[in-house]
C-alpha positions in Angstrom: -7.9 -26.1 5.3 -4.7 -26.5 3.3 -4.6 -25.9 -0.5 -2.4 -27.8 -2.9 -2.1 -27.0 -6.6 -0.4 -29.6 -8.8 0.9 -28.7 -12.3 -2.0 -26.2 -13.1 -2.1 -25.0 -16.7 -4.7 -22.8 -18.4 -4.9 -21.4 -21.9 -7.3 -19.0 -23.5 -7.0 -19.7 -27.1 -3.4 -19.0 -28.1 -2.7 -17.2 -24.8 -1.1 -19.2 -22.0 -2.5 -17.8 -18.7 -0.9 -20.3 -16.4 2.1 -22.5 -17.0 2.6 -25.6 -14.7 1.8 -23.9 -11.4 2.7 -25.9 -8.3 1.7 -24.2 -5.0 1.2 -25.3 -1.4 -0.9 -23.0 1.0 -0.7 -24.3 4.6 -3.8 -24.2 6.8 -4.5 -20.9 8.4 -2.2 -18.8 6.1 -3.1 -15.5 4.6 -1.5 -15.6 1.1 -1.2 -12.8 -1.5 -1.0 -13.6 -5.2 1.0 -10.6 -6.4 2.1 -9.7 -9.9 1.5 -7.3 -12.9 -1.7 -7.2 -14.9 -2.1 -10.3 -17.0 0.3 -12.5 -15.0 -2.5 -15.0 -14.2 -3.2 -14.3 -10.6 -7.0 -13.9 -11.0 -7.2 -16.9 -13.2 -5.5 -19.0 -10.6 -7.8 -17.7 -7.9 -10.9 -18.6 -10.0 -9.5 -22.1 -10.7 -9.2 -22.6 -6.9 -12.8 -21.4 -6.5 -14.1 -23.6 -9.3 -15.2 -20.6 -11.5 -12.7 -21.7 -14.2 -11.6 -25.1 -15.3 -8.0 -26.2 -15.7 -6.6 -27.5 -19.0 -4.2 -29.6 -16.9 -3.5 -30.2 -13.2 -5.3 -30.8 -9.9 -6.8 -28.7 -7.2 -6.6 -30.4 -3.8 -8.3 -28.8 -0.7 -7.6 -30.4 2.7 -6.4 -33.6 1.0 -9.5 -33.9 -1.2 -9.3 -33.6 -5.0 -11.7 -30.8 -6.0 -10.6 -30.4 -9.6 -13.8 -31.5 -11.2 -16.1 -30.5 -8.3 -18.7 -27.8 -8.7 -18.1 -24.4 -7.1 -21.1 -24.9 -4.8 -19.5 -28.0 -3.3 -16.0 -26.7 -2.6 -16.7 -24.9 0.7 -15.2 -21.6 -0.5 -16.1 -18.0 0.2 -15.4 -15.6 -2.6 -15.2 -11.8 -2.2 -15.2 -9.8 -5.5 -13.5 -6.4 -6.2 -16.8 -4.7 -6.9 -18.7 -6.2 -3.9 -21.5 -7.9 -5.9 -24.0 -7.1 -3.2 -27.8 -7.4 -4.0 -28.9 -3.8 -4.3 -32.6 -4.7 -3.5 -31.7 -6.4 -0.2 -30.8 -4.8 3.1 -27.4 -5.4 4.6 -28.9 -8.0 6.9 -30.5 -9.9 4.0 -27.4 -9.7 1.9 -25.4 -11.5 4.7 -28.2 -13.9 5.4 -28.6 -14.9 1.7 -26.1 -17.8 1.7 -27.8 -19.3 4.7 -31.4 -18.9 3.4 -30.6 -20.7 0.1 -29.1 -23.8 1.7 -31.0 -27.1 1.2 -33.9 -27.4 3.6 -32.2 -30.4 5.4 -29.2 -28.3 6.5 -30.7 -24.8 6.5 -30.6 -23.1 9.9 -33.8 -21.9 11.5 -34.7 -18.2 11.1 -33.8 -17.7 14.7 -30.3 -19.1 14.2 -29.9 -17.1 11.0 -30.8 -13.9 12.7 -28.3 -14.6 15.5 -25.5 -15.5 13.2 -26.0 -12.6 10.9 -25.9 -10.1 13.7 -22.8 -11.8 15.1 -21.1 -11.4 11.7 -22.1 -7.8 11.4 -20.7 -7.1 14.8 -17.5 -8.9 13.7 -17.1 -6.5 10.8 -18.2 -3.6 13.0 -21.3 -2.7 11.0 -24.3 -4.2 12.8 -25.7 -0.7 13.3 -26.2 -0.6 9.5 -28.2 -3.8 9.2 -31.3 -2.1 7.9 -29.5 0.0 5.3 -29.3 -0.9 1.5 -25.9 -1.2 -0.3 -26.4 2.2 -2.1 -26.5 3.9 1.3 -23.1 2.6 2.3 -19.5 3.8 1.6 -17.2 1.7 -0.5 -15.3 0.4 2.5 -18.5 -0.5 4.3 -19.8 -2.4 1.2 -16.6 -4.4 1.1 -16.9 -5.4 4.7 -20.5 -6.5 4.2 -19.3 -8.6 1.2 -16.8 -10.2 3.4 -19.4 -10.9 6.1 -21.6 -12.5 3.5 -18.8 -14.8 2.4 -18.1 -15.8 6.0 -21.7 -16.5 6.7 -21.6 -20.0 5.1 -18.5 -20.9 7.2 -16.2 -21.4 4.3 -13.1 -23.7 4.6 -11.2 -21.3 2.3 -11.7 -17.6 1.8 -10.7 -16.1 -1.6 -10.6 -12.4 -2.3 -10.1 -10.9 -5.8 -8.5 -7.4 -5.4 -10.8 -6.7 -2.5 -9.6 -3.1 -2.0 -8.9 -2.2 -5.6 -12.0 0.0 -6.0 -11.4 2.0 -2.8 -9.7 5.2 -2.0 -6.1 5.0 -0.8 -6.9 6.1 2.8 -9.8 3.5 3.0 -7.6 0.8 1.6 -4.9 1.5 4.2 -7.5 1.1 7.0 -9.0 -2.1 5.6 -5.7 -3.8 5.2 -4.9 -3.7 8.9 -8.6 -4.6 9.6 -8.4 -7.7 7.3 -5.1 -8.8 8.9 -6.6 -8.5 12.4 -9.7 -10.3 11.3 -7.7 -13.2 9.8 -5.8 -13.6 13.1 -9.1 -13.9 14.9 -10.8 -16.3 12.4 -7.7 -18.3 11.2 -9.4 -19.2 7.9 -7.1 -20.1 5.1 -7.2 -17.1 2.8 -5.8 -16.1 -0.6 -6.2 -12.6 -2.0 -5.2 -11.2 -5.4 -3.5 -7.9 -5.7 -1.1 -5.9 -8.0 -0.3 -3.6 -5.1 3.1 -4.7 -3.6 2.7 -2.6 -0.5 -0.7 -4.2 0.1 0.7 -7.7 -0.2 3.7 -7.0 2.0 1.6 -5.3 4.7 -1.2 -7.9 4.9 0.0 -11.3 3.9 1.9 -13.9 5.8 3.1 -15.4 2.5 3.5 -13.7 -0.8 3.5 -15.6 -4.2 5.0 -13.5 -7.0 3.7 -14.4 -10.5 4.8 -13.3 -13.9 3.7 -14.5 -17.3 1.7 -17.4 -15.8 4.6 -18.7 -13.7 5.6 -18.5 -10.0 8.7 -16.5 -9.7 9.0 -16.8 -5.9 7.1 -17.7 -2.8 8.0 -16.7 0.7 7.4 -14.4 3.6 7.4 -10.6 2.9 10.8 -10.3 4.4 12.2 -13.2 2.3 10.8 -11.8 -0.9 12.2 -8.3 -0.2 15.5 -9.2 1.3 16.3 -12.3 -0.8 14.7 -11.9 -4.2 15.0 -15.1 -6.3 15.7 -13.2 -9.6 15.9 -9.8 -11.2 12.2 -9.6 -11.9 11.3 -10.1 -8.2 14.0 -7.6 -7.2 12.6 -4.9 -9.5 8.9 -5.6 -8.9 9.1 -5.6 -5.1 10.1 -2.3 -3.8 12.4 0.3 -5.4 15.9 -0.7 -6.7 18.8 0.8 -8.6 20.1 -1.3 -11.5 23.8 -1.2 -12.4 25.2 -3.1 -15.3 28.9 -3.9 -15.2 28.9 -4.2 -19.0 27.8 -0.5 -19.1 31.0 0.7 -17.4 29.6 0.8 -13.9 32.3 -1.5 -12.4 34.8 1.3 -11.5 32.0 3.6 -10.1 30.6 0.8 -7.9 34.0 -0.1 -6.6 34.7 3.5 -5.7 31.3 3.5 -3.9 32.6 0.5 -1.8 30.8 -2.3 -3.5 33.0 -5.2 -4.5 32.2 -7.1 -7.7 31.0 -10.7 -7.1 33.0 -13.8 -7.6 30.2 -15.8 -9.2 30.3 -14.0 -12.5 27.1 -12.0 -12.1 27.1 -8.7 -14.0 23.9 -6.9 -12.9 23.8 -5.3 -9.4 20.5 -4.3 -7.8 20.8 -1.8 -4.9 18.0 -0.8 -2.7 17.7 3.0 -2.1 18.0 2.5 1.7 21.3 0.7 1.2 23.0 3.9 -0.1 24.7 6.0 2.5 25.2 9.7 1.5 27.8 12.1 2.6 28.3 15.7 1.6 31.5 16.1 -0.6 34.0 18.4 1.2 37.3 17.3 -0.3 38.9 17.9 -3.7 38.3 14.4 -5.0 35.8 13.9 -7.8 32.4 13.4 -6.1 30.4 10.3 -7.1 27.1 12.1 -7.6 25.2 15.4 -7.7 22.0 16.0 -5.9 19.2 16.6 -8.4 16.0 16.6 -6.4 14.2 15.0 -3.5 10.7 13.9 -2.5 9.1 13.9 1.0 7.6 10.5 1.8 6.5 11.1 5.3 9.3 9.8 7.6 11.6 9.1 4.6 13.1 11.4 2.0 13.7 9.9 -1.5 16.7 11.5 -3.1 17.5 11.6 -6.8 21.2 11.8 -7.5 22.9 12.2 -10.9 25.7 9.7 -11.0 29.1 11.2 -12.1 31.5 9.0 -14.0 35.1 9.1 -12.9 35.9 11.9 -15.4 33.4 14.1 -13.5 30.8 14.1 -16.3 27.1 13.7 -15.6 25.6 10.2 -16.1 22.4 8.3 -15.0 20.2 8.8 -12.0 20.6 7.0 -8.7 17.9 6.9 -6.0 18.6 6.9 -2.3 16.4 7.1 0.8 17.2 8.7 4.1 15.3 9.3 7.3 13.9 12.8 7.4 16.1 13.9 10.3 19.2 12.5 8.7 18.4 14.5 5.5 18.0 17.7 7.5 21.3 17.0 9.3 23.2 16.8 6.0 21.8 20.2 5.0 21.8 19.4 1.3 20.6 21.6 -1.6 20.0 20.9 -5.3 23.3 20.9 -7.1 25.4 19.8 -4.1 28.2 17.3 -4.7 27.9 14.1 -2.6 29.9 11.0 -2.0 28.1 7.8 -1.3 28.7 4.3 0.0 26.8 1.2 -1.1 26.2 -1.2 1.8 25.1 -4.2 -0.2 23.5 -5.4 -3.5 21.7 -8.3 -5.0 23.6 -9.7 -8.0 22.1 -11.4 -11.0 23.3 -12.7 -14.3 
């Protein structure tokens, strides 16, 4: 089912949570609503679900206006951050709940409910726990049960509000790939809220970046990262170095091989992996001094202190190198280095 939002606005007293949101989610997409705390992403999700009412605008699901329709009639499955499982019910009964409370005229038989619940539990790889209670499960297992319960009623749209936010980092990592694989199998139009950029980039097929109740950019993870629409997106998605030509960075950038733009932009954003480092071996004034580094698995993040053209210490610059390349350079703290900037994103 496709989702279309037209001119959605929502205020809480004097606070404007959403400002004229227009968004198209094609059928079968897995979309992440990404942004800092308070940007409006959870409010937007709850409006789609029917848990919040709009002050202005329309919610259209599969061509039908659902704006004023009750949450129970929208055909939506909702997964909360803190699971919201019934503690007095077994795993089996938690998943079966949505089927058992359907009107008698459309309620499946007990035999069909049993068959469907076990099939869903097998889908989330937890059928062996069907007789357990929520308090006997790990956080990751509870979240998968919550997802199975949401899927039991065969929703046309699946909404997830920070589904992995309460989990340990290692469990989150595993569930991200699991959710992506599950989505490929089910192909249910899904939207999930997160403030974790790595999670959004890893799981989603489309990312919607929000800030102060507005959409800053929508696109694939590669579009968002490689072609940020503005300075906010560039700084929020991934790491970036910011150089301001008005702060006397122009000569330093030019020496580093980056030409100033012709369009009149004055702010350059440079990704750490777009900085090439070489050990300084000549008598020329080096562009930077190595201050420190961090091991990030296969990558090394390097902190450099930028030298101005008089050889004096200036601000920090961050670069990233593959582990083997860093070892090859044989750098130590305090070493002088030259660098070359391959590309930058320019903003006004």
